[in-house]
C-alpha positions as CSV (number, residue, x, y, z in Angstrom):
1,M,40.0,1.1,18.8
2,P,36.5,0.7,17.3
3,E,36.0,1.6,13.7
4,L,33.7,4.1,12.1
5,L,30.8,2.0,11.0
6,Y,28.8,4.5,9.0
7,P,29.8,6.8,6.1
8,K,29.7,10.5,6.8
9,P,26.1,11.7,6.3
10,P,25.6,14.6,3.8
11,S,25.5,18.1,5.3
12,S,21.9,18.5,4.2
13,L,20.9,15.6,6.5
14,E,23.0,16.8,9.4
15,T,21.5,20.3,9.4
16,L,18.1,19.8,8.0
17,R,16.4,22.8,6.4
18,P,12.9,22.8,4.8
19,R,14.5,23.0,1.3
20,H,16.4,19.8,2.0
21,I,13.5,17.6,3.0
22,L,12.3,16.7,-0.5
23,A,15.8,15.3,-1.2
24,Y,15.0,12.5,1.2
25,V,11.6,11.5,-0.2
26,G,12.5,8.4,-2.2
27,P,10.9,4.9,-2.4
28,G,8.1,5.9,-0.2
29,V,6.7,8.0,-3.0
30,I,6.6,4.9,-5.2
31,I,4.6,3.1,-2.6
32,A,2.2,6.1,-2.4
33,S,1.8,6.1,-6.2
34,V,1.1,2.4,-6.3
35,T,-1.9,2.7,-3.9
36,I,-3.4,6.0,-5.1
37,G,-5.4,4.2,-7.8
38,S,-7.5,1.6,-6.1
39,G,-6.8,2.9,-2.6
40,E,-8.0,6.5,-2.8
41,L,-10.1,6.7,-5.9
42,V,-12.1,3.4,-5.2
43,W,-12.0,2.2,-1.7
44,A,-11.8,5.5,0.2
45,S,-14.7,6.8,-1.9
46,R,-16.6,3.6,-1.3
47,S,-16.1,3.9,2.4
48,G,-17.6,7.4,2.6
49,A,-20.4,6.5,0.1
50,T,-21.4,3.5,2.2
51,F,-20.8,4.4,5.8
52,G,-20.5,8.2,5.8
53,Y,-17.8,9.5,8.2
54,A,-18.0,6.4,10.4
55,L,-14.9,4.6,9.0
56,L,-12.5,7.5,8.6
57,W,-10.5,6.0,11.4
58,C,-9.6,3.1,9.2
59,F,-7.6,5.4,7.0
60,L,-6.1,7.5,9.7
61,Y,-5.0,4.8,12.1
62,G,-4.2,2.4,9.3
63,G,-1.9,4.9,7.7
64,L,-0.2,5.9,11.0
65,F,0.3,2.3,12.1
66,K,1.8,1.3,8.7
67,A,4.1,4.4,8.7
68,I,5.5,3.2,12.0
69,Q,5.7,-0.4,10.7
70,V,7.6,0.7,7.6
71,Y,9.9,3.1,9.4
72,T,11.1,0.4,11.8
73,A,12.2,-1.8,8.9
74,A,13.8,1.0,6.9
75,R,15.6,2.1,10.1
76,H,16.9,-1.5,10.5
77,I,18.4,-1.8,7.0
78,T,19.9,1.7,7.4
79,L,21.7,0.8,10.6
80,T,22.7,-2.8,9.8
81,G,22.7,-3.1,6.1
82,E,20.6,-6.2,6.4
83,H,17.0,-6.5,5.2
84,P,14.6,-7.5,8.0
85,M,13.6,-10.6,6.0
86,V,17.2,-12.0,6.5
87,T,17.2,-11.1,10.2
88,W,13.8,-12.8,10.7
89,K,15.4,-16.1,9.6
90,K,16.6,-16.4,13.2
91,L,13.3,-15.9,14.9
92,P,12.6,-18.6,17.5
93,G,10.5,-21.4,16.1
94,P,10.6,-23.6,13.0
95,P,13.3,-22.6,10.4
96,L,12.3,-19.6,8.2
97,W,8.7,-19.6,9.5
98,F,8.2,-15.9,9.5
99,P,9.8,-15.0,6.1
100,L,7.7,-17.8,4.7
101,L,4.6,-16.4,6.4
102,I,5.2,-13.1,4.6
103,A,6.5,-14.5,1.2
104,V,4.1,-17.4,0.5
105,P,0.8,-15.6,0.6
106,F,2.4,-12.8,-1.3
107,V,3.1,-15.1,-4.3
108,L,-0.6,-16.0,-4.3
109,I,-1.7,-12.4,-4.1
110,M,0.5,-10.9,-6.8
111,P,-1.8,-11.7,-9.7
112,I,-4.9,-10.6,-7.8
113,G,-4.0,-6.9,-7.7
114,F,-3.1,-6.9,-11.5
115,S,-6.4,-8.5,-12.5
116,G,-8.5,-6.4,-10.2
117,V,-7.0,-3.0,-11.2
118,A,-7.0,-3.9,-14.9
119,E,-10.6,-5.0,-14.7
120,T,-11.7,-1.9,-12.8
121,L,-10.1,0.4,-15.2
122,G,-11.3,-1.7,-18.2
123,G,-14.9,-1.3,-17.1
124,Y,-14.4,2.5,-16.8
125,V,-12.8,2.8,-20.2
126,H,-15.8,0.8,-21.7
127,R,-18.2,3.4,-20.2
128,L,-16.1,6.3,-21.4
129,A,-16.2,4.9,-24.9
130,G,-20.0,5.2,-24.8
131,L,-20.6,1.5,-25.4
132,P,-23.7,-0.3,-24.0
133,T,-23.3,-1.7,-20.5
134,D,-25.9,-4.4,-21.0
135,G,-26.2,-7.0,-23.8
136,V,-25.9,-10.6,-24.7
137,G,-23.2,-12.5,-22.9
138,V,-20.3,-14.4,-24.5
139,G,-20.0,-18.0,-23.4
140,R,-19.5,-18.1,-19.6
141,W,-19.0,-14.3,-19.4
142,E,-21.8,-11.8,-18.9
143,Y,-21.8,-8.9,-21.4
144,H,-20.3,-6.3,-19.1
145,E,-17.8,-8.8,-17.7
146,W,-16.6,-9.7,-21.2
147,W,-15.9,-6.1,-22.2
148,E,-14.3,-5.3,-18.9
149,N,-11.9,-8.2,-19.6
150,V,-11.2,-7.1,-23.2
151,W,-10.3,-3.5,-22.2
152,G,-8.5,-4.7,-19.0
153,A,-6.4,-7.2,-21.0
154,L,-5.3,-4.4,-23.4
155,L,-4.4,-2.1,-20.5
156,L,-2.5,-4.8,-18.6
157,T,-0.6,-5.7,-21.8
158,G,0.4,-2.1,-22.3
159,C,1.7,-1.8,-18.7
160,F,3.6,-5.1,-19.1
161,I,5.4,-3.7,-22.2
162,L,6.2,-0.5,-20.3
163,A,7.6,-2.5,-17.4
164,L,9.8,-4.6,-19.7
165,S,11.1,-1.6,-21.6
166,S,11.4,0.7,-18.5
167,S,10.1,3.6,-20.5
168,Y,7.9,5.0,-17.8
169,S,9.8,8.1,-16.9
170,L,7.7,10.5,-19.1
171,L,4.4,9.0,-18.1
172,E,5.5,9.2,-14.4
173,R,6.2,13.0,-14.7
174,V,2.9,13.6,-16.5
175,S,1.1,11.5,-13.9
176,I,2.5,13.4,-11.0
177,A,1.5,16.7,-12.5
178,V,-2.1,15.7,-13.3
179,L,-2.6,13.9,-10.0
180,L,-1.4,17.0,-8.1
181,V,-3.9,19.1,-9.9
182,L,-6.6,16.5,-9.2
183,V,-5.8,16.3,-5.5
184,C,-5.8,20.1,-5.2
185,C,-9.3,20.2,-6.9
186,V,-10.5,17.5,-4.5
187,A,-9.2,19.4,-1.5
188,A,-10.9,22.5,-2.7
189,A,-14.1,20.5,-3.2
190,V,-14.0,19.3,0.4
191,V,-13.7,22.9,1.6
192,V,-16.6,24.1,-0.6
193,F,-18.9,21.2,0.4
194,Q,-18.3,22.1,4.1
195,P,-18.2,18.8,6.0
196,D,-19.8,18.4,9.4
197,L,-16.7,18.9,11.6
198,T,-18.2,17.2,14.6
199,Q,-19.1,14.0,12.8
200,L,-15.8,14.2,10.8
201,I,-13.7,14.4,14.0
202,A,-15.8,11.6,15.7
203,G,-15.3,9.4,12.6
204,L,-11.5,10.1,12.6
205,F,-10.8,9.3,16.2
206,V,-13.5,7.0,17.5
207,P,-13.3,3.5,16.0
208,T,-16.7,2.0,15.2
209,V,-17.9,-0.5,12.7
210,P,-21.6,0.2,12.0
211,A,-24.1,-2.0,10.1
212,Y,-24.8,-1.2,6.5
213,P,-27.4,1.6,6.2
214,E,-30.9,0.3,5.4
215,W,-31.0,2.0,2.0
216,V,-27.8,0.0,0.9
217,L,-29.5,-3.3,1.5
218,K,-32.8,-2.2,0.0
219,T,-31.3,-0.9,-3.3
220,P,-31.3,-3.9,-5.7
221,E,-28.0,-3.0,-7.4
222,Y,-26.2,-2.9,-4.1
223,A,-28.1,-5.6,-2.2
224,E,-26.5,-8.3,-4.2
225,E,-23.0,-7.2,-3.3
226,F,-23.5,-6.2,0.4
227,S,-26.1,-8.7,1.6
228,G,-24.4,-11.4,3.7
229,R,-21.1,-9.5,3.6
230,S,-19.9,-8.5,7.1
231,P,-19.0,-4.8,7.4
232,W,-15.7,-6.1,8.9
233,L,-14.7,-7.3,5.5
234,E,-15.1,-3.7,4.2
235,V,-12.8,-2.7,7.1
236,S,-10.3,-5.3,6.0
237,V,-10.2,-3.9,2.5
238,Y,-10.0,-0.3,3.6
239,L,-7.1,-1.1,6.0
240,S,-5.2,-2.7,3.2
241,A,-6.0,0.1,0.7
242,V,-4.3,2.8,2.7
243,G,-0.5,2.5,2.0
244,G,-0.5,-1.1,0.6
245,G,0.2,-4.5,2.2
246,A,3.1,-6.1,4.0
247,Y,4.5,-7.5,0.8
248,D,4.8,-3.9,-0.6
249,Y,6.9,-3.0,2.3
250,V,9.4,-5.8,1.8
251,G,10.0,-4.3,-1.7
252,Y,10.2,-0.8,-0.3
253,V,12.9,-1.7,2.2
254,G,14.8,-3.4,-0.6
255,M,14.6,-0.2,-2.7
256,L,16.6,1.6,0.0
257,R,19.7,-0.2,-1.2
258,N,19.6,2.2,-4.2
259,K,19.5,5.2,-1.9
260,R,22.6,4.0,0.1
261,W,21.3,5.6,3.3
262,G,23.6,4.5,6.1
263,L,24.7,1.0,5.5
264,A,21.8,0.1,3.1
265,G,23.3,-1.0,-0.2
266,R,26.8,-0.7,1.1
267,R,27.6,-3.7,3.5
268,V,26.1,-5.8,6.2
269,V,27.7,-5.6,9.6
270,S,27.4,-8.3,12.3
271,R,26.1,-7.8,15.8
272,T,29.7,-8.4,17.0
273,E,31.1,-5.6,14.9
274,M,28.3,-3.2,16.0
275,D,28.9,-4.1,19.7
276,A,32.6,-3.3,19.3
277,A,31.9,0.0,17.5
278,V,29.8,1.4,20.3
279,A,31.4,-0.3,23.4
280,A,34.2,2.1,24.2
281,D,33.6,5.5,25.7
282,D,35.7,7.5,23.3
283,A,35.4,9.9,20.3
284,T,35.0,7.1,17.8
285,T,32.0,5.6,19.5
286,A,30.4,9.1,19.9
287,E,30.9,9.7,16.2
288,N,29.4,6.3,15.3
289,L,26.3,7.1,17.4
290,K,26.0,10.6,16.0
291,R,26.2,9.3,12.4
292,A,23.7,6.6,13.1
293,A,21.2,9.1,14.6
294,T,21.7,11.3,11.5
295,W,21.3,8.6,8.9
296,V,18.0,7.3,10.4
297,R,16.5,10.8,9.7
298,A,16.4,9.8,6.0
299,P,14.0,6.9,6.2
300,F,12.0,8.8,8.8
301,L,11.5,11.7,6.4
302,D,10.7,9.3,3.5
303,T,8.1,7.2,5.3
304,G,6.7,10.1,7.3
305,L,6.1,12.5,4.3
306,S,4.9,9.7,2.0
307,F,2.4,8.3,4.5
308,F,1.3,11.8,5.4
309,F,0.4,12.4,1.7
310,V,-1.3,8.9,1.5
311,I,-3.4,9.5,4.6
312,L,-4.4,13.1,3.5
313,V,-5.4,12.1,0.0
314,T,-7.3,9.0,1.3
315,L,-9.2,11.1,3.8
316,L,-10.1,13.7,1.2
317,F,-11.7,11.1,-1.1
318,A,-13.4,9.4,1.8
319,I,-14.9,12.7,3.0
320,L,-16.1,13.6,-0.5
321,G,-17.6,10.1,-0.8
322,T,-19.6,11.0,2.3
323,L,-20.6,14.5,1.1
324,V,-21.4,13.7,-2.5
325,L,-22.1,10.0,-3.0
326,H,-23.6,9.0,0.4
327,T,-25.9,12.0,0.2
328,A,-27.0,10.9,-3.3
329,G,-27.4,7.2,-2.3
330,V,-24.8,5.9,-4.8
331,I,-21.8,3.5,-4.1
332,P,-18.8,2.6,-6.2
333,A,-19.4,-1.2,-6.5
334,S,-18.1,-4.1,-8.5
335,K,-19.9,-3.3,-11.8
336,D,-18.8,0.4,-11.7
337,F,-16.1,1.4,-9.3
338,L,-15.1,4.8,-10.8
339,S,-17.8,6.6,-12.7
340,E,-19.7,8.0,-9.7
341,Q,-16.7,9.9,-8.4
342,E,-16.8,12.3,-11.3
343,R,-19.4,14.1,-9.3
344,F,-16.6,15.3,-7.0
345,L,-15.5,17.8,-9.7
346,T,-18.5,18.2,-12.0
347,H,-20.3,19.9,-9.2
348,F,-18.1,23.0,-10.1
349,H,-18.0,22.6,-13.9
350,T,-19.0,19.7,-16.2
351,E,-15.7,20.0,-18.1
352,L,-13.7,19.1,-15.0
353,R,-14.8,15.5,-15.7
354,W,-11.9,15.4,-18.2
355,L,-9.4,16.2,-15.4
356,Y,-10.9,13.4,-13.3
357,R,-10.9,11.0,-16.2
358,T,-7.3,11.8,-17.1
359,G,-6.3,11.5,-13.4
360,V,-8.0,8.1,-13.1
361,F,-6.4,6.7,-16.2
362,L,-2.8,7.9,-15.2
363,A,-3.3,6.8,-11.6
364,F,-4.3,3.2,-12.5
365,I,-1.6,2.9,-15.2
366,G,0.9,4.1,-12.6
367,T,-0.5,1.6,-10.1
368,M,0.1,-1.3,-12.4
369,Y,3.5,-0.2,-13.6
370,G,4.7,0.7,-10.1
371,A,3.5,-2.6,-8.8
372,F,5.7,-4.5,-11.3
373,E,8.7,-2.6,-9.9
374,V,7.8,-2.9,-6.2
375,L,6.9,-6.6,-6.4
376,S,10.2,-7.3,-8.3
377,Y,12.0,-5.9,-5.3
378,T,9.8,-7.9,-2.9
379,V,10.6,-11.2,-4.7
380,I,14.3,-10.4,-4.8
381,E,14.4,-9.6,-1.1
382,S,12.4,-12.7,-0.2
383,L,14.8,-14.8,-2.2
384,R,17.8,-13.2,-0.5
385,A,16.4,-14.5,2.8
386,L,15.1,-17.9,1.6
387,V,17.3,-18.9,-1.3
388,P,20.4,-16.6,-1.4
389,K,22.1,-18.3,-4.3
390,A,19.1,-17.4,-6.6
391,V,19.8,-13.7,-6.4
392,T,23.4,-13.2,-7.5
393,P,24.0,-9.9,-9.3
394,E,24.0,-11.8,-12.6
395,R,20.6,-13.5,-11.9
396,I,18.7,-10.4,-10.7
397,P,17.7,-9.2,-14.2
398,Y,16.3,-12.6,-14.9
399,V,14.4,-12.7,-11.6
400,R,13.0,-9.3,-12.3
401,R,11.7,-10.3,-15.8
402,G,10.4,-13.6,-14.3
403,V,8.4,-11.7,-11.7
404,I,7.0,-9.3,-14.3
405,A,6.0,-12.2,-16.5
406,Y,4.4,-14.1,-13.6
407,C,2.3,-11.0,-12.6
408,F,1.2,-10.4,-16.2
409,L,0.3,-14.1,-16.9
410,G,-1.3,-14.6,-13.5
411,G,-3.2,-11.4,-13.8
412,M,-4.4,-12.4,-17.3
413,L,-5.5,-15.8,-16.0
414,L,-7.6,-14.3,-13.1
415,L,-8.9,-11.6,-15.4
416,W,-10.3,-14.1,-17.9
417,L,-11.5,-16.7,-15.4
418,P,-15.3,-16.2,-15.3
419,Q,-16.4,-14.4,-12.1
420,S,-18.5,-17.4,-11.2
421,I,-15.1,-19.1,-10.6
422,A,-12.6,-16.3,-9.7
423,G,-15.1,-14.1,-7.9
424,N,-15.7,-10.4,-8.7
425,V,-13.2,-7.6,-8.0
426,T,-14.5,-7.0,-4.5
427,D,-14.1,-10.7,-3.6
428,R,-10.6,-10.9,-4.9
429,F,-9.4,-7.7,-3.1
430,T,-11.0,-8.9,0.1
431,L,-9.1,-12.2,-0.1
432,A,-5.8,-10.3,-0.8
433,S,-6.5,-7.9,2.1
434,L,-6.9,-10.9,4.5
435,L,-3.7,-12.6,3.3
436,S,-1.4,-9.6,3.6
437,G,-3.4,-7.0,5.4
438,A,-3.7,-6.0,9.0
439,L,-2.7,-9.3,10.6
440,S,0.5,-9.6,8.6
441,C,1.3,-5.9,9.3
442,G,0.7,-6.4,13.0
443,L,2.9,-9.5,13.2
444,W,5.6,-7.5,11.3
445,C,5.6,-4.9,14.1
446,F,6.3,-7.6,16.8
447,A,9.0,-9.2,14.6
448,M,10.7,-5.8,14.3
449,L,10.7,-5.3,18.1
450,W,12.5,-8.7,18.3
451,A,14.9,-7.8,15.5
452,D,15.7,-4.5,17.1
453,H,16.6,-6.2,20.4
454,V,18.7,-9.1,19.1
455,R,20.4,-7.4,16.1
456,L,21.3,-4.0,17.5
457,P,23.4,-3.0,20.6
458,K,21.5,-1.0,23.2
459,P,22.8,2.4,22.2
460,L,21.4,1.9,18.6
461,R,18.0,0.4,19.5
462,M,14.8,2.3,19.1
463,G,13.9,4.7,21.9
464,L,11.1,4.0,24.4
465,A,8.6,6.2,22.6
466,T,9.2,4.4,19.3
467,K,8.9,1.0,20.9
468,V,5.6,1.9,22.5
469,A,4.3,3.2,19.2
470,V,5.4,0.0,17.4
471,L,3.7,-2.1,20.2
472,I,0.5,-0.2,19.9
473,A,0.6,-0.5,16.1
474,G,1.3,-4.2,16.4
475,V,-1.5,-5.0,18.9
476,S,-4.0,-2.9,17.0
477,M,-3.4,-4.3,13.6
478,T,-3.2,-7.9,14.9
479,V,-6.5,-7.6,16.7
480,L,-8.2,-6.0,13.6
481,G,-6.6,-8.8,11.5
482,V,-8.0,-11.5,13.7
483,Q,-11.4,-9.9,13.7
484,T,-11.6,-9.6,9.9
485,L,-10.4,-13.2,9.5
486,S,-13.1,-14.3,11.9
487,A,-15.8,-12.4,9.9
488,Y,-14.5,-13.9,6.6
489,F,-14.5,-17.5,7.7
490,T,-17.5,-17.5,10.1
491,G,-19.7,-15.0,8.3
492,T,-20.4,-13.2,11.7
493,D,-19.3,-9.8,13.0
494,H,-17.9,-11.2,16.3
495,P,-15.2,-13.8,16.9
């Protein structure tokens, strides 16, 4: 007789009620909080400021496709107890090629995010302090670059200490409260400013990549950054900004072990065991299938609600970027990514700038702290697949501290390298988006279709509608990834 594979789901998951839903919002909220800093406040606003409504589709489709991508992986570990990175070791081709494809670029990217976020916030703090933005440079650094680095280094050090001491809980609660108020104000601002619904809907659903408006290339302070830069590279950054990159999702799936949904964090079952558990036509098989269908609701709710929030907030900032910044002819750019967005709230009352400033500060601190946590899980799960002996329970705390130290030291190195060597924040984020953006996410979808087929018996596999959605997401993100890579390496807008 087949065994019962899955523990009995809680009654709140079996008979879902609206009041139960929030109980199944877990690691997805962490992913959302990690991206809200640079994602919504910077890149979404920049999209609207530069292109108006035209690139809203990036955030809508990018968020939907990534939600599908993440759900398939979360479903996989819930049903099998095995992280997809381990399953992908058996993909046809050279040994470990796909886990390495995900993990190796990620190791190179990790410091980029920390340096870029710290530098962006450092420049904003410098302006809030009322200090001059122009002056005599220091050695290889221009004046503004030097002070961005000084402030950024102090902020990054503070987040490093927080991550080591794990004393973020109070800041997390305060951040959530302030950001909720900020988002509510931004939503109200969108309603008050009354967007053009026809153009908004067209921008949401009709993918286009227009040329830069003429005024962007004729404004000296923007021409330096945008001249010679393909609009497709902006698309690449925007696609990566919404919801994070593939490496974030490796960590997210690993976090599900702590939730113990289904078999996640409990045990790994082989394909043979799963076949036996659902082969017979009896009550035990029926119960196994019923429990499996119930447990996958948990990751569905977590990813669905989290990405709904990410997409909504991103679109709100992109729309306000159109209504406020695009109209005024100003763009968040490398020398000042955050100041112009104060206009979103000061239109109503000048003192609301303090709500925006507090929200920015807490969002970016939360981004850096949360990234330390998420990336620790990403490295641990990558090592489980590539070097299992390195992540015994006794070694995991040392691995975590090593990841935090690497991110901190690597971020500091890139932060203090002169921009003439390391590039500016836009350059660094563009490179990161290419290495772990749309293309990696698209290939992930195809790898999950393969994993679902070879690792799960037919009764437990994704349904036809889910498979079609995964296929559409995979094809779309792969094509967009190839297009943006072509633009980066050839300097043209067409492959």
